[in-house]
C-alpha positions, 0 to 999 in steps of 0.5 A, a space after each residue: 500500500 501507500 505511505 502518506 508521502 506516496 499518497 500525496 504525490 500519486 494523488 496530485 499526479 492523477 488530479 493533474 494528468 486525468 484531463 489530458 490525453 496522456 494516460 493518467 493511469 500510465 503516469 501514476 503507474 510509472 511513478 509508483 513503479 520507478 520511484 516508489 518500487 511498486 510492482 505493476 500488480 500493486 500499482 494498477 489497482 491503486 491507479 484505478 482507485 485514484 480515478 475515484 477522486 477525479 470522478 468526483 471532480 468531473 461530477 461537480 464540473 458536469 453537474 448540470 449535464 448529470 442532473 439533466 441525465 438523471 432527471 430524464 431517466 424515468 422518461 427514458 425507462 417509460 419510453 422503453 429507451 426510445 432514442 428520438 430525443 437527444 437526451 435518450 440517445 446519451 443515456 443509451 450511449 452511457 449504458 451500452 458503453 459502460 457495459 462494454 467497458 466492463 466486459 473488455 476492461 475487467 479481464 485486462 485488469 485481472 491479467 495485468 494485476 496477475 503479472 506480479 513479476 512484471 515490474 521495473 524496466 519491462 513494465 515501463 517499456 510496456 507503458 511506453 509502447 502503449 503511450 506511443 499507440 495512444 499518440 498515433 491514434 490521436 494524430 489519426 483522429 485530428 480533423 475528423 470532428 464533423 458535427 454529429 449531433 447525437 451518439 448512435 448504437 454503433 458509437 456506443 460499441 466503438 467507444 465502450 470497447 475503446 474505453 475498456 482497453 484503457 484499463 491498461 496503463 499507458 492507454 489514455 482513457 480520455 485520449 482513446 475515447 475522444 479519438 474514437 469519437 472524433 473518428 466517429 465524426 463528432 465535434 471536438 467539444 462534444 467528444 470531450 464532454 461525452 468522454 468525461 461523462 462516460 468516465 463516471 459510470 465506468 469508474 464506479 463500476 471499476 471501483 466496485 469490481 476491484 473492491 469485490 475482488 479484494 485487489 485493494 485495501 482502502 486505508 487512510 492513505 488510500 483515502 488521502 490519495 483519492 482526496 488529493 486527486 479530487 482537489 487537484 482535479 477540481 482546480 485544473 479540470 476547466 483549464 486543462 479541458 480547454 488546453 486539450 482541445 487546442 494542443 496536439 497531445 498526440 506528439 506529446 504522447 509519442 515523444 513521452 512513449 519513446 523517452 519511456 522506452 529508453 528506460 528498457 535499454 538503460 
């Protein structure tokens, strides 16, 4: 588990990195492996738990959108999921994408946490490769946002599966989902909003999953780490979402991945 100092550091890293498409999970995992001498199996459940803090930050930032979705659920249920209204389409999108995220992501989490000897240089190189993949995907998606108004069933399938692969440290959840939505012809602003809205139920499901499987013990330092992720996430989300819409983080991911790969050869 974490010491108090480690909890403060990884919580701050999570809160700052979550909103940028550079894999906050990869960043916190790299810190824990290379600075705090954790194995990948130890670091990954902690990285997933840290998303609880930034989930709370996102919930506050998107509170009006979340309120509208919650208020629309009874009407959505009564109409048997009719997608004629935009609000219904979003609810269907979040429901289907969350289900697929769990189906894809859970086996990957179990596989990664089982690699108890997969630490140090090999784990760092692995994360570097996935960062490069994320960067290439973002570069491919640039310029594809073409004003799609509401998510469809196929959009839910693509982004839900994509988000599931973000269970692997090094694949940016926001990077891969925003890129997928851009490739599906969404405007950049709508892609960012949908990406962060779909993170909320996904993180809740992940927390329940890692708790049910006994992967993580929630002690005082784990709570401290979550609170620091929440605090730093809350004060940076607006600024970083604006930056993420303008800055080419594809190049940054590729460069960071290449630098990270060097650790394998040093």
